[in-house]
C-alpha positions in Angstrom: -11.3 -100.9 88.4 -12.0 -97.3 87.4 -15.8 -96.7 86.3 -16.3 -94.8 83.4 -17.8 -90.7 83.9 -21.2 -90.4 82.6 -20.8 -88.5 79.4 -22.2 -84.7 79.8 -25.1 -83.7 77.9 -24.5 -80.3 76.1 -26.8 -77.1 77.3 -28.8 -76.9 73.9 -28.7 -79.0 70.6 -29.8 -76.6 68.0 -32.2 -78.2 65.2 -32.6 -77.0 62.3 -35.9 -77.4 60.4 -36.5 -77.6 56.6 -38.5 -74.5 57.2 -35.7 -72.5 58.8 -37.7 -72.4 62.5 -35.9 -71.0 65.1 -33.9 -73.7 67.2 -35.4 -74.9 70.1 -35.0 -72.9 73.5 -31.8 -74.9 75.5 -32.8 -77.7 78.0 -32.3 -75.8 81.7 -30.7 -77.9 84.7 -31.7 -77.4 88.3 -28.4 -75.7 89.1 -28.4 -73.8 86.2 -32.1 -72.4 87.4 -30.8 -71.7 90.9 -28.1 -69.6 89.6 -30.7 -67.7 87.4 -33.0 -66.9 90.0 -32.5 -63.4 91.1 -32.6 -61.7 94.8 -36.6 -60.6 95.5 -35.2 -56.9 96.7 -32.9 -56.8 93.4 -33.9 -53.9 91.4 -34.4 -54.7 87.6 -31.5 -54.2 85.4 -32.2 -51.3 82.6 -31.8 -52.1 79.1 -29.4 -50.6 77.2 -31.0 -48.9 73.7 -29.5 -50.4 71.0 -27.2 -48.5 68.3 -28.7 -47.8 65.0 -27.3 -49.8 62.8 -25.1 -48.0 60.0 -26.4 -48.6 56.2 -24.5 -51.1 54.5 -21.3 -50.1 52.5 -21.2 -51.8 48.7 -18.3 -54.2 49.3 -15.1 -53.3 47.7 -13.3 -55.0 45.0 -9.7 -55.9 45.7 -7.1 -53.6 45.1 -9.5 -51.2 43.6 -11.4 -48.0 44.1 -14.9 -48.0 43.7 -16.1 -46.1 40.9 -18.9 -43.8 41.4 -21.2 -44.0 38.6 -22.4 -39.7 37.5 -24.8 -38.9 34.7 -23.9 -35.3 33.2 -27.0 -32.9 33.8 -28.8 -31.7 30.6 -27.6 -28.2 31.7 -23.9 -29.0 31.6 -24.5 -30.9 27.7 -26.0 -27.7 26.7 -23.1 -25.4 28.0 -20.4 -28.1 26.5 -22.6 -28.1 23.0 -22.0 -24.4 22.9 -18.5 -24.1 23.7 -17.8 -26.4 21.1 -19.6 -24.1 18.3 -18.1 -21.0 19.8 -14.8 -22.2 19.2 -15.5 -23.7 15.9 -16.7 -20.2 14.8 -13.9 -18.6 15.8 -11.4 -21.3 14.2 -13.5 -20.5 11.2 -13.7 -16.9 10.8 -9.8 -16.8 11.5 -8.8 -19.1 8.7 -10.9 -17.3 6.3 -9.7 -14.0 7.3 -6.1 -15.0 6.8 -7.2 -16.8 3.4 -8.8 -13.9 2.3 -6.1 -11.1 3.4 -3.2 -13.9 1.5 -5.2 -14.8 -1.1 -6.3 -11.2 -2.0 -9.7 -12.0 -3.3 -11.4 -9.0 -2.9 -13.4 -7.6 -5.5 -12.9 -11.3 -7.7 -15.1 -11.9 -10.1 -15.9 -15.6 -11.0 -16.5 -16.2 -14.6 -18.6 -18.5 -16.0 -19.4 -17.3 -19.8 -18.3 -18.1 -23.2 -17.5 -16.4 -26.2 -19.2 -17.3 -29.0 -17.8 -20.8 -31.2 -15.1 -20.9 -28.0 -15.1 -23.8 -26.0 -11.7 -23.1 -23.7 -9.7 -20.2 -24.0 -6.7 -22.8 -25.0 -8.6 -24.8 -27.4 -7.7 -24.2 -31.0 -10.4 -23.4 -33.7 -11.4 -26.4 -36.0 -12.9 -24.0 -38.1 -12.9 -20.2 -39.7 -16.8 -19.5 -38.4 -16.5 -21.5 -35.3 -13.4 -18.9 -33.9 -12.8 -16.0 -32.5 -9.3 -15.9 -33.3 -7.8 -15.7 -36.8 -6.8 -17.7 -39.5 -3.8 -15.6 -40.8 -1.0 -15.7 -38.8 1.9 -13.0 -38.9 6.0 -13.5 -38.6 5.9 -13.9 -35.2 3.0 -16.6 -34.9 0.7 -14.4 -33.4 -3.1 -15.1 -34.3 -4.7 -11.9 -35.8 -8.5 -11.3 -35.3 -10.3 -9.9 -38.5 -13.7 -9.6 -38.4 -16.3 -7.2 -40.5 -18.8 -5.8 -37.8 -22.5 -6.1 -39.0 -23.7 -2.6 -40.1 -27.6 -2.4 -39.7 -30.0 0.4 -39.6 -32.5 -1.9 -37.8 -32.1 -2.2 -34.5 -33.7 -4.8 -32.7 -35.4 -3.1 -29.4 -36.3 -5.6 -26.7 -39.1 -4.6 -24.1 -37.0 -4.4 -21.3 -35.0 -1.7 -23.3 -34.8 1.9 -24.7 -32.9 3.4 -27.2 -30.2 5.8 -26.6 -29.2 7.9 -29.4 -25.4 8.2 -29.6 -23.5 10.2 -32.4 -20.1 10.1 -33.5 -18.4 11.6 -30.9 -19.7 9.1 -28.7 -18.1 6.5 -30.8 -14.9 7.8 -30.0 -15.7 8.3 -26.2 -15.2 5.5 -23.3 -13.0 3.1 -21.3 -13.1 0.7 -24.6 -11.4 2.3 -26.7 -9.3 0.6 -29.3 -6.3 3.3 -29.7 -3.0 2.9 -31.3 0.1 3.9 -33.5 -2.3 4.6 -36.1 -5.9 5.8 -34.1 -5.4 8.6 -31.6 -8.0 9.5 -29.7 -10.7 12.2 -30.2 -13.5 11.7 -27.8 -14.4 13.4 -24.9 -13.6 12.3 -21.3 -15.8 14.6 -19.0 -14.1 15.9 -15.4 -11.1 14.1 -14.3 -10.1 14.0 -10.1 -7.1 14.3 -8.8 -5.4 12.3 -5.7 -6.4 14.2 -2.9 -8.7 10.9 -2.4 -5.9 8.3 -2.8 -5.2 6.1 0.2 -2.0 5.5 2.0 -1.0 2.4 0.3 0.9 3.9 -2.4 2.2 7.4 -3.2 1.8 9.8 -6.5 4.6 12.0 -8.3 2.5 14.4 -7.3 -1.4 15.1 -6.0 -2.4 17.6 -9.2 -2.1 14.6 -11.3 -5.4 13.9 -12.9 -7.4 10.5 -13.2 -11.2 9.1 -14.3 -12.7 9.3 -10.5 -13.9 5.4 -11.2 -10.2 4.4 -11.9 -9.2 5.8 -8.7 -11.4 4.0 -7.0 -10.2 0.8 -8.2 -6.5 2.1 -8.0 -6.8 2.4 -4.3 -8.2 -1.1 -3.9 -5.5 -2.4 -6.1 -2.7 -0.7 -3.9 -4.2 -1.7 -0.6 -4.3 -5.4 -1.9 -0.4 -4.9 -3.0 0.4 -3.3 0.7 -1.3 -6.3 1.9 0.5 -9.1 0.3 4.0 -7.6 0.0 3.7 -5.3 3.0 5.6 -2.7 1.2 3.5 1.1 0.4 6.3 2.0 -2.3 4.5 2.1 -5.7 4.0 5.3 -7.1 2.4 6.5 -9.7 4.6 8.1 -11.6 2.2 10.1 -14.6 -1.0 10.0 -15.4 -3.0 11.9 -18.7 0.3 13.1 -20.0 4.2 11.7 -20.1 6.9 13.3 -19.0 9.3 14.0 -22.3 12.3 15.8 -20.4 15.4 14.1 -20.5 15.2 13.4 -16.7 12.2 11.6 -17.2 11.8 8.1 -16.6 8.4 7.3 -19.2 8.9 9.8 -21.7 6.5 7.3 -24.1 3.9 8.5 -25.8 0.9 6.4 -25.4 -2.7 7.1 -27.6 -4.7 6.4 -24.3 -3.0 8.3 -21.8 -6.0 11.1 -23.1 -8.6 9.1 -21.7 -7.8 9.6 -18.1 -7.7 5.6 -17.3 -4.3 5.2 -17.5 -1.6 5.0 -15.0 2.4 4.6 -15.3 3.5 2.6 -11.8 6.9 3.0 -10.5 8.8 2.0 -7.2 10.0 4.8 -4.3 13.1 3.7 -3.1 13.7 4.2 0.7 16.3 6.8 0.4 13.7 8.8 -1.8 14.7 8.1 -4.9 12.6 6.7 -7.6 13.0 3.5 -9.9 11.4 1.7 -12.8 9.0 -1.0 -11.9 10.1 -3.6 -10.5 7.6 -6.5 -10.0 9.9 -9.8 -9.6 6.9 -11.8 -8.5 4.7 -10.9 -11.2 1.9 -9.5 -8.5 0.7 -6.4 -10.8 0.7 -8.9 -14.0 -1.0 -11.6 -12.5 -3.5 -9.6 -10.5 -4.2 -5.9 -11.4 -7.5 -7.8 -13.5 -9.0 -8.5 -10.1 -9.7 -4.5 -9.6 -9.7 -3.9 -13.5 -6.7 -2.8 -15.1 -5.1 -4.7 -17.6 -1.9 -3.9 -20.0 -3.0 -2.6 -23.2 0.1 -2.8 -25.0 1.5 -6.4 -24.6 4.1 -7.7 -26.9 1.9 -9.9 -28.4 -0.3 -7.3 -30.1 2.6 -5.2 -31.5 1.6 -5.9 -34.6 -2.1 -4.9 -33.9 -1.4 -1.8 -32.5 2.2 -0.7 -33.4 3.1 -0.1 -29.9 5.8 -2.0 -27.7 4.8 -3.7 -24.6 5.5 -0.9 -21.6 5.4 -3.5 -18.4 4.6 -0.2 -16.3 1.6 1.3 -18.5 -1.9 -0.1 -17.1 -5.2 0.5 -18.5 -8.8 0.5 -16.5 -11.3 -1.0 -18.5 -13.9 -2.3 -15.9 -13.4 -5.2 -13.6 -16.2 -7.0 -15.7 -13.9 -6.7 -18.9 -10.4 -7.1 -17.2 -11.9 -10.6 -16.0 -13.1 -12.2 -19.2 -10.2 -11.0 -21.1 -7.6 -13.0 -18.1 -10.4 -16.0 -18.0 -10.4 -16.3 -21.7 -6.7 -14.9 -22.4 -7.6 -12.7 -24.3 -5.6 -9.1 -25.0 -7.5 -6.1 -25.4 -7.5 -6.2 -28.9 -8.4 -9.7 -29.5 -11.2 -8.8 -26.8 -12.9 -5.9 -28.7 -12.9 -8.1 -32.0 -14.3 -11.0 -30.0 -17.4 -8.7 -28.9 -18.4 -8.0 -32.4 -19.9 -11.3 -32.6 -21.6 -11.0 -29.6 -25.0 -8.7 -30.3 -28.0 -8.1 -27.8 -29.7 -11.3 -29.8 -26.6 -13.4 -28.7 -25.0 -11.2 -25.5 -21.7 -12.7 -24.1 -23.0 -13.4 -20.2 -21.4 -14.5 -17.2 -22.2 -15.0 -13.7 -20.0 -13.3 -10.9 -21.7 -15.3 -8.0 -24.2 -12.2 -7.1 -25.2 -10.5 -10.7 -25.5 -12.1 -14.1 -23.8 -9.6 -16.8 -24.5 -9.0 -20.3 -21.5 -7.3 -22.6 -23.1 -6.7 -26.1 -21.7 -4.7 -29.4 -24.0 -2.7 -31.3 -23.0 -1.9 -34.6 -22.8 2.5 -35.6 -24.8 3.1 -38.2 -24.8 4.3 -41.4 -26.0 8.1 -40.6 -24.6 10.5 -38.1 -26.9 8.6 -35.4 -27.3 4.9 -33.6 -29.8 4.3 -31.8 -28.1 2.0 -28.8 -31.1 0.0 -27.0 -29.9 0.3 -23.4 -31.6 -1.7 -20.3 -34.3 0.4 -19.1 -33.1 0.0 -15.1 -30.0 1.9 -16.1 -27.3 -0.1 -14.5 -25.2 0.0 -17.7 -22.2 1.5 -19.0 -21.4 2.1 -22.7 -18.3 2.8 -24.6 -17.5 3.3 -28.4 -14.9 1.5 -29.1 -13.3 3.6 -31.6 -14.0 2.5 -35.1 -17.6 1.2 -36.0 -19.6 0.4 -33.0 -20.6 0.7 -29.1 -20.4 -1.4 -26.4 -22.8 -2.0 -23.5 -21.8 -3.8 -20.1 -25.1 -4.4 -18.3 -25.2 -5.4 -14.9 -28.5 -7.4 -14.7 -31.1 -8.6 -16.6 -31.7 -6.9 -20.2 -35.3 -8.1 -20.9 
């Protein structure tokens, strides 16, 4: 009969209490106490210092790298903002420069004024008293303008103006003269200049050709714009104040406004050195010359008024203000002069070019030999006779 061996008790029993106390110490047996006893002469064992514990590392997500959150500094944000502003400025400047070069809008005048009784250039008038156009049609269907200029010896003189006496010779001088087959030039032109101050954007038949100084300055600007757009310097000024009636002349026509010194005849200088009549297939001169104060004074549309056939090569300087208004209102030169008769000093034609307000008004000639023309005290004006019945004042700035 086998006797069951007594069950050996474990060395200790961990006890967990509800208040997380440490487990009770293991119960020691005599045998373990004997083994645990140390010899009296044995030196005490030195205790090895514990290794410093490493800081706890954040757990890594499975199959993913640990993302480190970084906050940009204020200095980095400021630098980034400045870089963005600089890039935007450079891009904007480049676009603006290209647009200005391609569109060729230097010296551009934005017209905001209107003639009396004229809502839009295209709108036809419904009543004779409200129209600047005529009621009589000629054979070509062109509306002839007909007006009787107001004539009075009593000229209204506002506080901001002074009187400038003009005589009969002044009535026939200036750059806004009506000159046609029946009306020749009989005034004075002042001192003309040659083309020694021209730029390199165009050529001249000869440097000794004469022209008004203000017309030369405008011509230089026009030719520079032509070169920028067309990438050509082949414009050539064939003649100015005098025609060339020889058999070899390309432009022998005699125009009455040549004597003013404000006209130029354009031609083309070919690569082989020969000269051709003006070729403007894209119509650049016809569409842009007004920006620089030049117009075609003898267009086909006003043949009945001038008696002169329209010459596509013949241009005349009338000032940037008048040229811009004619372009905006769709008027030829004859109609423009007639329309201004309705705008006296009491009701001047006005427009804004974005920087200044301009005033243009008509002063009827006196029944005597002298007319007191009101002009602004500040002196920033031009005055021109119209060669028939009055004077046209163009003022830059207030007239009161």
